[in-house]
VEXFI-337071 format. One record per atom (N, C-alpha, C): residue number from 1; atom name; z, x, y. Coordinates in nm, 3 decimals. Layout:
N
+-----+------+---------+---------+---------+
!  nr ! atom !      zz !      xx !      yy !
+-----+------+---------+---------+---------+
! NUM !   CA !       Z !       X !       Y !
...
+-----+------+---------+---------+---------+
# end
This chain:
66
+-----+------+---------+---------+---------+
!  nr ! atom !      zz !      xx !      yy !
+-----+------+---------+---------+---------+
!   1 !    N !  -2.517 !   2.764 !  -1.913 !
!   1 !   CA !  -2.429 !   2.706 !  -1.855 !
!   1 !    C !  -2.439 !   2.564 !  -1.878 !
!   2 !    N !  -2.354 !   2.471 !  -1.932 !
!   2 !   CA !  -2.354 !   2.348 !  -1.964 !
!   2 !    C !  -2.281 !   2.270 !  -1.860 !
!   3 !    N !  -2.329 !   2.171 !  -1.772 !
!   3 !   CA !  -2.277 !   2.105 !  -1.666 !
!   3 !    C !  -2.225 !   1.967 !  -1.699 !
!   4 !    N !  -2.206 !   1.935 !  -1.823 !
!   4 !   CA !  -2.165 !   1.797 !  -1.877 !
!   4 !    C !  -2.015 !   1.815 !  -1.885 !
!   5 !    N !  -1.925 !   1.725 !  -1.849 !
!   5 !   CA !  -1.813 !   1.722 !  -1.865 !
!   5 !    C !  -1.754 !   1.687 !  -2.011 !
!   6 !    N !  -1.843 !   1.619 !  -2.075 !
!   6 !   CA !  -1.829 !   1.592 !  -2.224 !
!   6 !    C !  -1.841 !   1.708 !  -2.333 !
!   7 !    N !  -1.892 !   1.804 !  -2.307 !
!   7 !   CA !  -1.925 !   1.919 !  -2.376 !
!   7 !    C !  -1.823 !   2.026 !  -2.336 !
!   8 !    N !  -1.756 !   2.033 !  -2.218 !
!   8 !   CA !  -1.662 !   2.124 !  -2.166 !
!   8 !    C !  -1.565 !   2.159 !  -2.275 !
!   9 !    N !  -1.514 !   2.302 !  -2.278 !
!   9 !   CA !  -1.404 !   2.327 !  -2.369 !
!   9 !    C !  -1.278 !   2.293 !  -2.304 !
!  10 !    N !  -1.172 !   2.328 !  -2.370 !
!  10 !   CA !  -1.046 !   2.282 !  -2.344 !
!  10 !    C !  -0.996 !   2.368 !  -2.209 !
!  11 !    N !  -1.031 !   2.480 !  -2.204 !
!  11 !   CA !  -0.987 !   2.548 !  -2.057 !
!  11 !    C !  -1.046 !   2.487 !  -1.939 !
!  12 !    N !  -1.171 !   2.453 !  -1.964 !
!  12 !   CA !  -1.241 !   2.381 !  -1.830 !
!  12 !    C !  -1.180 !   2.251 !  -1.796 !
!  13 !    N !  -1.142 !   2.169 !  -1.898 !
!  13 !   CA !  -1.060 !   2.043 !  -1.865 !
!  13 !    C !  -0.932 !   2.084 !  -1.812 !
!  14 !    N !  -0.855 !   2.180 !  -1.850 !
!  14 !   CA !  -0.734 !   2.230 !  -1.793 !
!  14 !    C !  -0.748 !   2.276 !  -1.641 !
!  15 !    N !  -0.846 !   2.318 !  -1.621 !
!  15 !   CA !  -0.878 !   2.385 !  -1.482 !
!  15 !    C !  -0.915 !   2.270 !  -1.390 !
!  16 !    N !  -0.987 !   2.165 !  -1.442 !
!  16 !   CA !  -1.021 !   2.025 !  -1.371 !
!  16 !    C !  -0.873 !   1.958 !  -1.340 !
!  17 !    N !  -0.807 !   1.945 !  -1.433 !
!  17 !   CA !  -0.655 !   1.876 !  -1.420 !
!  17 !    C !  -0.571 !   1.964 !  -1.328 !
!  18 !    N !  -0.565 !   2.070 !  -1.320 !
!  18 !   CA !  -0.461 !   2.168 !  -1.245 !
!  18 !    C !  -0.519 !   2.151 !  -1.094 !
!  19 !    N !  -0.660 !   2.168 !  -1.063 !
!  19 !   CA !  -0.704 !   2.158 !  -0.939 !
!  19 !    C !  -0.687 !   2.010 !  -0.887 !
!  20 !    N !  -0.703 !   1.905 !  -0.958 !
!  20 !   CA !  -0.684 !   1.777 !  -0.915 !
!  20 !    C !  -0.514 !   1.744 !  -0.881 !
!  21 !    N !  -0.455 !   1.802 !  -0.938 !
!  21 !   CA !  -0.288 !   1.818 !  -0.928 !
!  21 !    C !  -0.264 !   1.887 !  -0.797 !
!  22 !    N !  -0.320 !   1.989 !  -0.780 !
!  22 !   CA !  -0.301 !   2.074 !  -0.664 !
!  22 !    C !  -0.342 !   1.988 !  -0.541 !
!  23 !    N !  -0.473 !   1.939 !  -0.542 !
!  23 !   CA !  -0.519 !   1.872 !  -0.435 !
!  23 !    C !  -0.452 !   1.747 !  -0.396 !
!  24 !    N !  -0.378 !   1.670 !  -0.510 !
!  24 !   CA !  -0.283 !   1.564 !  -0.477 !
!  24 !    C !  -0.167 !   1.613 !  -0.423 !
!  25 !    N !  -0.117 !   1.713 !  -0.464 !
!  25 !   CA !   0.009 !   1.750 !  -0.384 !
!  25 !    C !   0.003 !   1.799 !  -0.252 !
!  26 !    N !  -0.117 !   1.849 !  -0.222 !
!  26 !   CA !  -0.139 !   1.902 !  -0.093 !
!  26 !    C !  -0.170 !   1.787 !   0.012 !
!  27 !    N !  -0.242 !   1.673 !  -0.027 !
!  27 !   CA !  -0.253 !   1.558 !   0.032 !
!  27 !    C !  -0.137 !   1.487 !   0.057 !
!  28 !    N !  -0.031 !   1.465 !  -0.059 !
!  28 !   CA !   0.078 !   1.407 !  -0.023 !
!  28 !    C !   0.171 !   1.485 !   0.073 !
!  29 !    N !   0.192 !   1.631 !   0.055 !
!  29 !   CA !   0.245 !   1.698 !   0.149 !
!  29 !    C !   0.209 !   1.701 !   0.292 !
!  30 !    N !   0.083 !   1.696 !   0.303 !
!  30 !   CA !   0.025 !   1.674 !   0.440 !
!  30 !    C !   0.072 !   1.549 !   0.508 !
!  31 !    N !   0.051 !   1.452 !   0.438 !
!  31 !   CA !   0.072 !   1.306 !   0.489 !
!  31 !    C !   0.218 !   1.294 !   0.513 !
!  32 !    N !   0.305 !   1.350 !   0.421 !
!  32 !   CA !   0.467 !   1.354 !   0.469 !
!  32 !    C !   0.473 !   1.427 !   0.598 !
!  33 !    N !   0.429 !   1.536 !   0.605 !
!  33 !   CA !   0.469 !   1.625 !   0.711 !
!  33 !    C !   0.405 !   1.580 !   0.838 !
!  34 !    N !   0.291 !   1.495 !   0.840 !
!  34 !   CA !   0.231 !   1.456 !   0.963 !
!  34 !    C !   0.327 !   1.298 !   1.005 !
!  35 !    N !   0.389 !   1.250 !   0.920 !
!  35 !   CA !   0.456 !   1.139 !   0.963 !
!  35 !    C !   0.564 !   1.147 !   1.068 !
!  36 !    N !   0.571 !   1.035 !   1.150 !
!  36 !   CA !   0.668 !   1.028 !   1.254 !
!  36 !    C !   0.803 !   1.023 !   1.200 !
!  37 !    N !   0.900 !   1.113 !   1.251 !
!  37 !   CA !   1.005 !   1.117 !   1.203 !
!  37 !    C !   1.119 !   1.005 !   1.262 !
!  38 !    N !   1.095 !   0.950 !   1.375 !
!  38 !   CA !   1.166 !   0.857 !   1.425 !
!  38 !    C !   1.114 !   0.702 !   1.377 !
!  39 !    N !   1.221 !   0.610 !   1.356 !
!  39 !   CA !   1.179 !   0.471 !   1.314 !
!  39 !    C !   1.209 !   0.373 !   1.446 !
!  40 !    N !   1.223 !   0.438 !   1.567 !
!  40 !   CA !   1.280 !   0.364 !   1.692 !
!  40 !    C !   1.183 !   0.228 !   1.708 !
!  41 !    N !   1.060 !   0.248 !   1.694 !
!  41 !   CA !   0.965 !   0.154 !   1.729 !
!  41 !    C !   0.921 !   0.065 !   1.628 !
!  42 !    N !   0.983 !   0.073 !   1.506 !
!  42 !   CA !   0.954 !   0.001 !   1.400 !
!  42 !    C !   1.047 !  -0.091 !   1.355 !
!  43 !    N !   1.163 !  -0.117 !   1.415 !
!  43 !   CA !   1.285 !  -0.210 !   1.370 !
!  43 !    C !   1.235 !  -0.345 !   1.397 !
!  44 !    N !   1.271 !  -0.455 !   1.324 !
!  44 !   CA !   1.258 !  -0.579 !   1.341 !
!  44 !    C !   1.382 !  -0.655 !   1.342 !
!  45 !    N !   1.369 !  -0.748 !   1.434 !
!  45 !   CA !   1.520 !  -0.835 !   1.428 !
!  45 !    C !   1.492 !  -0.975 !   1.353 !
!  46 !    N !   1.571 !  -1.009 !   1.270 !
!  46 !   CA !   1.559 !  -1.127 !   1.208 !
!  46 !    C !   1.626 !  -1.243 !   1.275 !
!  47 !    N !   1.577 !  -1.354 !   1.283 !
!  47 !   CA !   1.616 !  -1.474 !   1.338 !
!  47 !    C !   1.675 !  -1.565 !   1.227 !
!  48 !    N !   1.797 !  -1.601 !   1.240 !
!  48 !   CA !   1.834 !  -1.725 !   1.131 !
!  48 !    C !   1.813 !  -1.855 !   1.177 !
!  49 !    N !   1.741 !  -1.908 !   1.085 !
!  49 !   CA !   1.721 !  -2.065 !   1.131 !
!  49 !    C !   1.791 !  -2.143 !   1.027 !
!  50 !    N !   1.866 !  -2.254 !   1.073 !
!  50 !   CA !   1.940 !  -2.335 !   1.001 !
!  50 !    C !   1.881 !  -2.462 !   0.992 !
!  51 !    N !   1.892 !  -2.537 !   0.867 !
!  51 !   CA !   1.831 !  -2.664 !   0.869 !
!  51 !    C !   1.926 !  -2.767 !   0.939 !
!  52 !    N !   1.844 !  -2.872 !   1.006 !
!  52 !   CA !   1.916 !  -2.956 !   1.078 !
!  52 !    C !   1.920 !  -3.084 !   0.988 !
!  53 !    N !   1.911 !  -3.203 !   1.057 !
!  53 !   CA !   1.893 !  -3.319 !   0.973 !
!  53 !    C !   1.739 !  -3.369 !   0.915 !
!  54 !    N !   1.758 !  -3.428 !   0.807 !
!  54 !   CA !   1.619 !  -3.446 !   0.751 !
!  54 !    C !   1.546 !  -3.551 !   0.834 !
!  55 !    N !   1.394 !  -3.539 !   0.856 !
!  55 !   CA !   1.340 !  -3.607 !   0.936 !
!  55 !    C !   1.239 !  -3.684 !   0.851 !
!  56 !    N !   1.211 !  -3.827 !   0.867 !
!  56 !   CA !   1.106 !  -3.884 !   0.802 !
!  56 !    C !   0.973 !  -3.919 !   0.899 !
!  57 !    N !   0.853 !  -3.891 !   0.847 !
!  57 !   CA !   0.753 !  -3.925 !   0.926 !
!  57 !    C !   0.704 !  -4.043 !   0.902 !
!  58 !    N !   0.688 !  -4.140 !   0.991 !
!  58 !   CA !   0.638 !  -4.290 !   0.970 !
!  58 !    C !   0.495 !  -4.294 !   1.010 !
!  59 !    N !   0.443 !  -4.227 !   1.092 !
!  59 !   CA !   0.296 !  -4.257 !   1.141 !
!  59 !    C !   0.264 !  -4.121 !   1.184 !
!  60 !    N !   0.121 !  -4.116 !   1.180 !
!  60 !   CA !   0.051 !  -3.991 !   1.198 !
!  60 !    C !  -0.069 !  -4.027 !   1.276 !
!  61 !    N !  -0.104 !  -3.927 !   1.346 !
!  61 !   CA !  -0.241 !  -3.939 !   1.445 !
!  61 !    C !  -0.354 !  -3.895 !   1.361 !
!  62 !    N !  -0.348 !  -3.835 !   1.239 !
!  62 !   CA !  -0.462 !  -3.808 !   1.164 !
!  62 !    C !  -0.508 !  -3.925 !   1.082 !
!  63 !    N !  -0.661 !  -3.919 !   1.072 !
!  63 !   CA !  -0.711 !  -4.015 !   0.992 !
!  63 !    C !  -0.741 !  -3.982 !   0.853 !
!  64 !    N !  -0.719 !  -4.074 !   0.764 !
!  64 !   CA !  -0.739 !  -4.051 !   0.624 !
!  64 !    C !  -0.878 !  -4.066 !   0.585 !
!  65 !    N !  -0.927 !  -3.987 !   0.511 !
!  65 !   CA !  -1.072 !  -4.041 !   0.467 !
!  65 !    C !  -1.069 !  -4.006 !   0.307 !
!  66 !    N !  -1.112 !  -4.141 !   0.238 !
!  66 !   CA !  -1.104 !  -4.160 !   0.110 !
!  66 !    C !  -1.230 !  -4.141 !   0.037 !
+-----+------+---------+---------+---------+
# end
């Protein structure tokens, strides 16, 4: 028996692909089935902010280092 994937025949590669596909489907199905069905706690309210008059900053308390 050779344990190298490089020298495996076509049927072995097909078996590996099928097992990986089935495992992926099982994980996806499990995650979908355990998901919470209600979206009551996950809603967000958006606040609308409107622009006011332009503001010009003429002085600042920050020091400038050059």
